[in-house]
RODRENMI-10393 format. One line per 5 residues: for each residue z, y, x of C-alpha. Coordinates in Angstrom, 1 decimal. Example, Ala and Ser with C-alpha at 12.3 -4.5 7.8 and 13.67 -1.06 7.14 Angstrom:
7.8 -4.5 12.3  7.1 -1.1 13.7
This chain:
0.0 0.0 0.0  -1.0 3.4 1.4  1.4 6.3 1.8  -0.3 8.1 -1.1  0.3 5.1 -3.4
3.9 4.9 -2.3  4.4 8.6 -3.0  2.8 8.2 -6.4  5.2 5.3 -7.2  8.1 7.4 -6.0
7.1 10.3 -8.2  6.7 8.0 -11.3  10.2 6.6 -10.7  11.7 10.0 -10.5  10.0 11.1 -13.7
11.2 7.9 -15.4  14.8 8.4 -14.3  14.6 12.0 -15.5  13.4 10.9 -18.9  15.9 8.0 -19.1
19.0 9.9 -18.1  17.9 13.4 -19.3  18.0 14.8 -15.8  15.5 17.6 -15.9  16.1 18.4 -12.2
14.3 15.1 -11.3  11.1 16.2 -13.0  10.3 18.8 -10.3  10.2 16.4 -7.3  8.7 13.7 -9.4
5.8 15.8 -10.7  5.3 17.3 -7.2  5.1 13.9 -5.7  2.5 12.8 -8.3  0.5 15.9 -7.8
0.4 15.6 -4.0  -0.4 11.8 -4.2  -3.4 12.7 -6.5  -4.6 15.8 -4.6  -4.4 14.5 -1.0
-7.0 11.6 -1.4  -9.3 13.8 -3.4  -9.2 16.6 -0.8  -9.9 14.1 2.0  -12.7 12.4 0.1
-14.4 15.7 -0.8  -14.1 16.9 2.8  -15.5 13.7 4.2  -18.4 13.6 1.7  -21.7 14.3 3.6
-19.8 14.7 6.9  -21.4 13.0 9.8  -20.8 12.6 13.6  -23.4 11.7 16.1  -23.5 11.3 19.9
-26.3 11.8 22.4  -26.8 12.2 26.1  -29.6 14.0 28.0  -30.3 11.1 30.3  -30.8 7.3 30.1
-29.8 6.5 33.7  -27.2 7.8 36.0  -25.7 6.9 39.3  -22.1 5.6 39.7  -19.7 8.5 39.8
-22.3 11.0 38.5  -21.2 13.2 35.7  -23.1 12.7 32.4  -23.3 15.4 29.8  -22.4 14.0 26.4
-23.0 16.1 23.3  -21.2 15.2 20.1  -22.5 16.9 16.9  -20.3 17.1 13.8  -21.7 17.8 10.4
-19.1 19.1 8.0  -18.8 18.1 4.4  -18.7 20.2 1.2  -15.4 21.8 2.2  -13.6 22.3 5.5
-11.6 19.4 6.9  -7.9 19.6 5.9  -7.1 18.2 9.3  -9.2 16.2 11.8  -9.3 14.7 15.3
-12.4 13.8 17.3  -12.4 11.0 20.0  -15.6 11.0 22.1  -15.3 7.3 23.0  -12.7 4.5 22.9
-9.8 5.4 25.2  -10.8 9.1 25.5  -8.4 11.9 24.7  -8.3 13.2 21.1  -9.8 16.6 20.6
-10.1 19.1 17.8  -13.6 18.8 16.2  -15.8 21.9 16.4  -15.7 24.4 13.6  -18.3 24.8 10.9
-20.1 27.4 13.0  -20.1 25.6 16.4  -20.9 22.0 15.1  -21.3 20.6 18.7  -18.8 19.6 21.3
-19.9 19.0 24.9  -17.9 16.6 27.1  -18.5 14.9 30.5  -18.5 11.2 31.1  -18.3 9.7 34.6
-19.5 6.0 34.7  -17.8 4.1 37.5  -19.5 0.7 37.2  -23.2 -0.3 37.6  -25.2 -2.0 34.9
-25.7 -1.3 31.2  -22.8 0.7 29.9  -22.2 1.9 26.3  -20.9 5.4 25.6  -19.3 5.8 22.3
-19.0 5.4 19.4  -17.5 8.9 18.8  -14.8 8.7 16.1  -14.1 11.5 13.6  -10.8 11.0 11.7
-10.2 13.2 8.7  -6.8 13.3 7.1  -4.5 15.4 4.9  -1.8 17.6 6.5  0.9 15.0 5.5
-1.3 12.2 6.9  -0.9 10.2 3.8  -4.6 9.2 3.6  -7.4 9.4 6.1  -11.2 8.7 6.4
-12.8 7.7 9.7  -16.5 8.3 10.6  -18.2 6.8 13.6  -21.3 7.5 15.5  -23.7 5.0 17.0
-23.3 3.9 20.6  -25.6 5.3 23.4  -26.7 2.8 26.1  -26.7 4.1 29.6  -28.1 2.3 32.7
-25.7 3.0 35.6  -27.4 2.7 39.0  -25.8 1.8 42.3  -24.6 4.8 44.2  -26.6 5.9 47.3
-24.5 6.6 50.3  -25.6 9.0 53.1  -26.7 7.3 56.3  -26.0 9.4 59.4  -28.4 10.1 62.2
-26.2 8.2 64.6  -26.5 5.0 62.6  -30.3 5.4 62.4  -30.5 5.9 66.1  -28.5 2.7 66.7
-31.1 0.8 64.6  -34.0 2.3 66.5  -32.2 1.5 69.8  -32.1 -2.2 69.0  -35.4 -2.6 67.1
-38.3 -4.0 69.1  -41.1 -1.6 69.9  -44.7 -2.2 68.7  -45.7 -3.0 72.3  -43.2 -5.9 72.3
-44.8 -7.4 69.2  -45.9 -11.0 69.3  -49.6 -11.5 69.2  -51.5 -14.2 67.4  -55.1 -15.3 67.7
-57.2 -13.6 65.0  -60.6 -15.0 66.0  -62.8 -16.0 69.0  -65.6 -13.7 70.2  -68.1 -13.7 73.0
-66.6 -12.8 76.4  -66.9 -9.1 77.3  -67.5 -8.3 81.0  -64.4 -6.9 82.5  -62.0 -8.6 80.1
-59.0 -10.4 81.5  -59.5 -14.1 82.4  -56.4 -14.9 80.5  -58.3 -14.2 77.3  -60.9 -16.9 77.9
-60.5 -19.8 75.5  -61.2 -22.7 77.9  -61.4 -25.5 75.3  -64.3 -23.7 73.6  -66.0 -23.1 77.0
-65.7 -26.8 77.9  -67.0 -27.9 74.5  -69.9 -25.4 74.1  -70.5 -24.1 77.7  -70.4 -20.5 76.4
-67.8 -18.1 77.6  -65.6 -17.2 74.6  -62.4 -15.0 74.6  -59.5 -14.7 72.2  -59.3 -11.7 69.8
-55.7 -10.9 69.3  -54.1 -9.0 66.5  -50.6 -7.5 66.5  -48.1 -9.2 64.1  -45.6 -6.4 64.0
-45.0 -4.5 60.7  -43.4 -1.2 61.5  -41.6 -1.1 58.2  -38.1 -2.2 57.6  -37.4 -5.1 55.3
-34.1 -4.9 53.3  -33.2 -8.4 52.0  -30.4 -8.9 49.5  -28.5 -12.1 49.2  -26.3 -12.2 46.1
-25.2 -15.9 46.4  -21.4 -16.6 46.5  -20.2 -13.0 46.6  -16.6 -12.5 48.0  -15.8 -10.7 44.7
-17.5 -8.7 42.0  -16.6 -5.5 43.9  -18.2 -6.9 47.0  -21.4 -7.6 45.1  -21.3 -4.0 43.7
-20.8 -2.6 47.2  -23.6 -4.8 48.6  -25.9 -3.3 46.0  -24.8 0.2 46.9  -25.5 -0.6 50.6
-28.9 -2.0 49.7  -29.9 1.1 47.7  -28.7 3.4 50.5  -30.7 1.6 53.2  -33.8 1.5 51.1
-33.7 5.2 50.3  -33.2 6.3 53.8  -35.7 4.0 55.5  -38.3 4.7 52.8  -38.1 8.4 53.6
-38.6 7.6 57.3  -42.0 5.9 56.7  -41.6 3.4 54.0  -39.8 0.1 53.7  -39.8 -3.3 51.9
-37.1 -4.6 49.5  -36.6 -8.3 48.8  -34.4 -9.1 45.8  -33.1 -12.6 44.9  -35.8 -14.9 43.5
-38.6 -12.5 44.5  -41.7 -14.3 45.7  -42.7 -11.3 47.9  -41.1 -8.1 49.0  -41.7 -4.9 47.1
-43.0 -1.9 49.1  -41.3 1.5 48.8  -43.4 4.4 50.1  -42.1 7.7 51.5  -42.8 9.4 48.2
-40.3 7.0 46.5  -42.6 6.5 43.6  -41.7 2.8 43.2  -38.0 3.4 43.9  -36.8 4.2 40.3
-37.9 0.8 38.9  -36.4 -1.1 41.9  -33.2 1.0 41.6  -32.9 -0.1 38.0  -33.5 -3.8 39.0
-30.6 -3.4 41.5  -28.3 -2.2 38.8  -28.9 -5.4 36.8  -28.5 -7.9 39.7  -26.0 -10.7 39.0
-24.4 -13.2 41.4  -26.7 -16.1 42.2  -30.4 -16.3 42.8  -32.2 -17.5 45.9  -33.3 -15.0 48.6
-36.4 -15.6 50.7  -35.9 -18.4 53.1  -37.9 -16.8 55.8  -38.9 -13.1 56.3  -42.6 -12.3 56.5
-44.1 -13.1 59.9  -44.4 -10.2 62.3  -41.7 -8.1 60.7  -40.3 -5.5 63.1  -36.8 -5.0 61.6
-34.9 -7.0 59.0  -31.7 -5.8 57.4  -30.0 -8.8 55.7  -27.4 -7.6 53.1  -25.0 -10.2 51.8
-21.9 -10.0 49.6  -20.5 -13.2 51.0  -17.6 -13.0 53.5  -19.0 -15.5 56.0  -22.6 -16.1 55.0
-24.9 -16.4 58.0  -28.0 -14.4 58.5  -31.5 -15.9 58.7  -32.5 -17.3 62.1  -34.2 -14.8 64.3
-33.7 -11.2 65.3  -32.2 -9.2 62.4  -29.2 -7.1 61.3  -26.6 -8.8 59.1  -24.9 -6.3 56.8
-21.8 -7.9 55.2  -18.3 -7.1 53.9  -16.6 -8.8 56.9  -18.0 -8.9 60.4  -18.9 -12.3 62.0
-17.0 -13.3 65.0  -18.8 -13.1 68.3  -21.3 -10.3 67.2  -20.9 -6.6 68.0  -20.7 -4.2 65.1
-23.4 -1.6 65.5  -22.0 0.7 62.8  -20.6 0.5 59.3  -21.9 1.8 56.0  -19.7 1.9 52.9
-17.3 -0.5 54.5  -20.0 -3.1 55.3  -20.4 -4.1 59.0  -23.9 -3.9 60.5  -24.3 -6.5 63.3
-27.4 -7.1 65.4  -28.2 -10.8 65.7  -30.4 -12.3 68.4  -32.5 -15.4 67.9  -30.3 -18.4 67.4
-27.0 -16.4 67.2  -27.0 -16.2 63.5  -26.9 -20.0 63.1  -24.2 -20.4 65.6  -22.1 -17.7 63.9
């Protein structure tokens, strides 16, 4: 039974006692209670009639920790609200709704976790001054895609990477084709099996294997914790943005069959950033990086997961024993691994 019903029953009892015992003094509180119990629900009902509350944001995506502008519009009913409170979203502080002239209230939301997040619903509660009855109106929810935060990467860290990365002159060479021997070419280029078979001087035509771009590879298997996985995604996003601006890079996400290129203009980055926001633990990274890659940055959320065999940088929440830490980014240790060291670690 609501408070208005209880008040009406109380008023009726007082009026009954006044009639039964001829106590006129009880008629005043009894009739007042009946009047208030009848007027309060009617007042709230008329005020809530045609009232509406809606919620909207100016953006559909935002980075972790970034302030999002949320606008809550309140449409008043036929008469002003007797009393009302407005809650922007569950758990938010109650506020006074805007007056009939303002109609809109602007608040800021700061999402702290990546992925799809819901803002709202906004809740408008209309009640009488004695809070005997109330009506509650709710807005629809707004879905926001929260992207992993991008951390700054200092010039000193980039210099350490350049310091350890092989130069294009150190690139391994592979035979692209055979061609007729050119006078003056080195004798080391002569392909003697073909000479023995055909009697014609043929030389090897080499092509450099090295790709000057950096490959950032994410391994989301067996993360140390959900926070470690979130941090690994932030590190991955930070590395991609900084290396893409320096000439382009490649990003390999779990279960990708081939890396996705990111050019210096970052045109492809928004879609890849959104994919990073939705990564869950599991998936299988590429077993082997593309042949001829110059620099590989292997980001893992596992505490002791090894890096792929070969020369690369392992970026993880805990440094591996026996490997020097080149630098740290967002608490993750970046360690240069030489061929064969990763397996041993």
